[in-house]
N, C-alpha and C positions, 0 to 999 in steps of 0.2 A: 605369573600373577595368578590368584585363585577362579579358576570359573565360574566360582558362586553356586555351584551343583548343590549343595546344602547353608543356607546363610546360618550362621553363630552367631551367637554375642558373646563377646568379651568382657572380663571385668579383671579389671589391672589393680593391686591392691598396691597403693602408694605411689605418690608424685615425686621422687624425687629421683635422680639422673639413670637408675633403669626404668623406671616409671613411664619417664618421658620419651626414651625410644623404642619403649616396648609400644606405645602409641604410634609413631613414627613408622616403624617397621610392619604393624598390623596393615595402616592406611598403606602403604607402599606393594603390599599383598593385595590389595584390593576390597580388607576387611574395612568397615567402618561403624559398625555396632559396638562400642564400645564404652562402657562406663569405668572412670577412674574414681575412687574414691581414698582419701586423703587426711589423715586423723588431723592434720596442723590444718590453717589459715592460709598456707600458700603453698607452691612448690620449693622443690630443693632439697630433700633431705639432711644428708649430714651437713649440707653447707649451708642450710639454714639453721640449722641446729645448732652448728659450731660457728661462734663469731667471735671466740675468746682473742686476747691481744697478742699480734703476730701469728693469726690464723694462716698455713700458709699447704700447699698440695707437696707432698716429697717424688711426685711424679711430673716430669718436664711436662710444661703446660703443652707440647705438640699432642704430646702423647694421651695425655686426659683430655681431650676432645673428641669428639662423636665422627665417625669416619666420613656422615655425611652431613659436617657443618662443619668446618675447618674456619678456625679462628684467627684471620689479621690481627687483630687489635690486640693481641696476649702483650702485657706490658713485660714482664720477665718470664727467664727460662723456667721459672717455677711459678705458680699466679697465687697469688693472695685467697681466702677465702671467699670472699666479700665478691673477688673479679671473678672466679668460679658461677658463684651464686649470678650474680650480672648475664654471664654465658649462660647458662641455664634457664633464665627468666626467656631470654632472647630468643634459642632455639624454641622454646614450649610457644612464644611469641608468633612465630615466622612459619612453624607449622601448627599453626591454630590448634594446640592441645590442649589448652585449656576449655574450648569449649564438652570436650569430655570429662572434667575434672567434678566433683563435688566434694569441696572443702568441707574439713568439720565430720567426717564421716569416718569412725575408724572400726574397721569391720572384725566381728568378735564373734562370727560364728559362720562358718561355710559347711552344708551336708547335700551328701550327693542323694540323692533319689535312685540310680537306677539308669534316672536321664538325661539330668540338671542340676547343675549345682544352684542351693538356695542360700543365701547370704543376705546377715544379718549386721546389722550395725548398733551402735551405741546410744542412737535416739531412736532406733525401733523401726528405721529404712532398711528396704529387703528390696530385694533385686534376684535375679532366676539368672545365669548362665553358660550356655555350653563349654569354655575354656575359661579356667581364672590363671591368671598370668600374677605370678607373687614376687611385685618385686619391693618388698619390703627392707632390703637390706641390713647391711651387718653392723654399722654403728648407729644406734638411735636408742637402745637402752644403756643410759648410764650406768658404770657400776658406784653406787658409796658404799662406801670398805666399813666396817662392820667396829667402828671407832668409839671405844667409850666418851660420852659425854659430848657428841658433836653438837646434841640440844642445848648444851651449858654455855656455847660461844658465845658471849657478848657482842660480837663483832659484826661484821658485813663474813657472812659462808656462802660463795659460788661452786659451781662446777663449773669445767670449762665447756662442757657439752649445753650447760643453760646459764652461758655466762648471762649476768646483768652488767648492762650499760650504764644503769643508773649512778654501780657504786661508785664512787670516784677510789681512784689511785695515786693521784700525786701526792708527796709529801706524809704518804701514809706509811704503817707498817707492813707487809705484807708475809704471808705463807705461803706456799706453794708443794704440798703431799702427790709427788709422782716423778717419776722421771724418763718419762715416754714421752711421746712427740709433741704430744699437747704442753705437759710440763719447759720442757726444753723452749719450743718456741713463745711461751709466755715469758719466761723469764729473760730469753733476751731483748722482746718488745717490751718490755718494763722497769727492765734495771734500773735505768736512768732517770725513770720521772719519782720514785718513792724513794721513801725516807729510808728503808730495807728492806733486805729480800730476804728471807729462810728457804731455802731451798732442804726440805725432808726428805733424804734418802734414803730408800732401805734396799733399793739395788744399783750398783753403778752401771750405766750403757756406756756401750760401744757408740761413738758420734761419729759419724764420715763426714767430711767437710765438705760444701759445696757452694761454691760464687753461685749470686743471683743475678746475673747481671741483666739489664735492661735490655729489650730489642729496639734498637735504633730507627727510627724514623726512616733511615733509606731499607730496612729490611723489612719491615712494615709496607712500604708499600709496592715492595717487591712480592710479597706476599698477596697484596689486593689485586696485582696486577694479574698475578699468574697463580690461582688460586688451586691449582693440579700442583703446582709446585711444593707447596705446604703438603699436598697429600704424599706427595712422595716422601717428604722431609719426615712424614709421620713415619711412612711403611720403614724407612728405614733407620729410624729410631726405636721404631720397634722391632725391628730385627736384632740393631745394637742389644737393644735391653734381655731380649729371649735367649741370645747366645753369649752372654754376658753377664750381669745378678741372675735373672729369672730361670736359667741355668745352675749357674754354681752353688748355687743355696741348696736344691735337690743333690747335690754330690758332697760331701764332707770334704771328700779329697781333693776339691777342684782348685787347679793354679789360681785361678782366676779368684777364688775365693780368699786364699792366701793374698793375693795382690789387695784385696778390699781390705783384708787383717791389717797389711803393713799398713794403709794410708790411715786406717783412722787409730795405727801406734802413734803414726807422726800428728797426728793432731793432738792427742792426749799430751804427746812430749811437748808441747805449744804453753802448758801451766808450767808457769816459772817454780811455784813452792814446789815442793818437794815432799810435803806433809799432803798437801792437797790434792797433788796429781796423785799420790800413793790410795787416797778416800777414792780416788772416782776411775781408780782403774777395774774394772769388772774382771771378776774370777770367771769366766764363763768366754769361751769362743766369741768372737766377731760375726754377725747375724745370725746368733743360736737363737736369743729375740729380734724381734723387729729390728731392724736396723732405724736409727736415728739419723734423721740429716739434718746439718746447720750449718750456719757460717757462720756464726757468731758464740756459739753458746761458750765455750772453753773460756772468748773473752770478757762473759761476761759473769760468768762465775766467780770470776777474779778481780771483780769491780769492787772496789772499797768497802759498798754498802751492800755487798753480797757475802751469806753466810751458807757456807754447806752443814747441814747436821746429820749426820750419820748416827746416832744414837738413837737406838731405838722409840717409837713413840707410846708414852704409859697411858694418856688418855690427851683429851681437850678439857680446857677448864675455861672457865667465864675468860678470862683474859688473853688466852692464846694455849700454845701446847705446852705440854708438861712432855716431858723425856723420863728414859728410864734412870736416868742419872740425876733425877730430883730439881732440873733445873725449867725454869719456868717461861720460855719464850714470847714473848708479848707483842701481840699484833692486832690490828686493825681490821685487817682485811683475813679471810683462810681462804684461798683456792686447793679444792679438792680436782686434782689433774689425774683422774684414777682412771678413766678412760671406759670403759664398754663392757654391757655382760654381749660376749661376740657368740655366743653359742643359742641364743634367742631366736633368732630367723623371725620367723611368722609367729611365735608366739608374743603373746600368751591367746593367739585365736585358738579356738577349738573345730580343727577338721576333722571331718567324719565321710568317711568314704559307702559306698552301697552296700557295702558286707559287715557294716557298724564298725570299721576301722578306724581309727584315733588317733590322729596326730601326737596326741599327749600321750597316748601309750607307746605311740612310737617309738617316739624321741624322750622315752620315761628314761635311759640310762646314759643318750646320747643321743643328739640330731647325726643322721647318715641320709644319701638320697642316691641313688644310681646318677653318677657322674655331674652330682650337686645338684642337679636339676629338676628330677622327679624322684616317687616314692611310690610304693610297691601296694597296691589298695586304695589310691588316692585317684582314679582316671582324669583326665584334658585337665593336670593339674602343673602347670611347668611355676618353677622358681629360677631367678635370675639370682648370680652370686650367691646361692643356697650353701649349704655344708659341704668340706671338705675342695671346695676352689677353689685356684688361685686367690689368693688376698693374703696384703702384706709387701709394700713395697712393689707393688704391682698396678699396671692402669685398670682400674676397674671397669673404667669404661666398655676399651676392648674385651675383658672378660663378657661382660652382660650382651656386647653383639657378638659374641660369637657363640653365645649361648641362647639369642634369639634368633638369630637364623637358625640353629639346630631346631629350635621346639617350634617353629614355621615349617619345618620339613614333614614335622609328625602332624602339626596341625592339617598341613595338604592333607592328610589322609583321611582325617576326617571328613575335610570340603569335599573333599569329590568322592565322598561316599565309599570308600575303600574301608573303613571302618566309623562304629561309632563314639567308641570309646579306646581310649589307649594308657595305658603303664606300663611301668616295666616290671618285668618280671619278679619275681620272689628269688629266685636262683642268679641272676645277672647281679639284680644289687648285692647280693651276699658275696657272691666271685669277684663283683670291684671293689668290695668295703676289705675283702681280707685279701686281694692283691695290693690295693691302696695301703693298705695299714707295715705290712711287709715292705715296699718301698718306702716307705715313711722312717724306718729304721737308718736309713742311709743319707739320709738326708743332714745338714747343718743345725735343723730344728732340734736334734735328738741328739746333741751332743753333751748334754747334760746341765741344763738351766732351766728354770722353773719360769714359763712365759704363758701369754694368754693361746699360743699357738695348739697348748698342748690339752689333750680332754684327761677326763678324769683318768685315763690310766696312764698318761704321761705320753700317750701316742701322740705327735702334731697331726692335727686337724688338715693341713690345708694342701691343694694339690701335691704328691709328693713326687710328679714326675716331670719332665722339660713341661717347655713352656709350647715350643713345638708341638709336641708329641699331644697338647692340649686343645691345642689349633686339629691338629691332624681326627685327634676323636669327634670334634665337633663340626666338621665338615661335613659329614654324613651318617648318620641312626645307623647303627644296626639292629632291625626289625623284629629281626628273631630271638633279641634280648625283650624284647615287650610281647605283651598281650595284647590284640587288637581285636577287639568287641564288636561285633555287627548289630 
């Protein structure tokens, strides 16, 4: 616990999964002067934003839980988005997080005057903080493809990240653009109720089969009776996850990765029609792109009213989608399942350090950070799930908890008077980025596919070492990699 030698005020940007845990961790450390600014009208982040049919987390429920808040009531091995949203709301309620949150206020400007951070929101509200925790997340700026004629579509146009529940689907002709997780989940959820479903595929995806059985009443009762048993199960699954999938993807020659590829191929072979199976066969290795997990996609795409469209899109017209072969696919509803701008992070916030360093200039080419947490020239600013961290089929809750524990060790140096400001050195950040870039070339993400994992150079943006190494680096900050100012 901090002894409170120096009182500190914290501003947390964002009230999603990471923002909630930031408040809990800060209070447990003895800090209570905390303001959270959330641009939306309620908490939840990506689980508030993503409400499309079939939305489900592809990380096991036990693992996608706060370590300090095991949930014995998870209904399934993999949780629905609405269930995760309810879980986050429940955790926030039990820990009284909302008394620190101001809703409807988006932080647009933060400037350090050499002493403290001065923040400004869209409405003109101002605040001052000693420390800023950026919990803005990765999946919150929807990507809208530059398709000609989108504005001409006469039917209902929705994005999976901005779902409109008032749009009816039953008995209507529905088209879905995209083949990532949100598209695959939506296909499986709606195919039985729509009149027809057209999936517009630019790139075929490998799909890992995954059963999603419910937890039995007996299992839930056992978790309630012995919460420590669920914590132990969390730790066991975390280790299995790290030693299995998480470590396999950073080694393109991993035998575990070969086994994952076999499972994906067996799943694909369940498609009966030879021609359809061929069109669903990817031209890249399994896990080169973010691996899609589904229990029913191949069954759904073989449904009599489903159609896989692999001809390129020429433009959107009032009645539907015109493909390059001249065919108009007539639609009542067009769904953009086209993902997110994953390189935005804190942007479009303008962040300026005491020497005039601007985030917009530092990230002009691409976002980078020391250990995905901090940026040279921007002292007392810490990011959760920032650039180049473990992302993609990992538990971002576990990532954020490890990062928060790391950041608090630096915050303790400020609180106990060891320094007033702390930031990573430019040399340490550059050395880390060079090592990360070199290691990224040995991962499966660099084996020849185009994905959102890749930056403008074609270099994978994600953490390229094992998850065990990430835990080791998060255990104790190397203070000689930081500039401490009295």
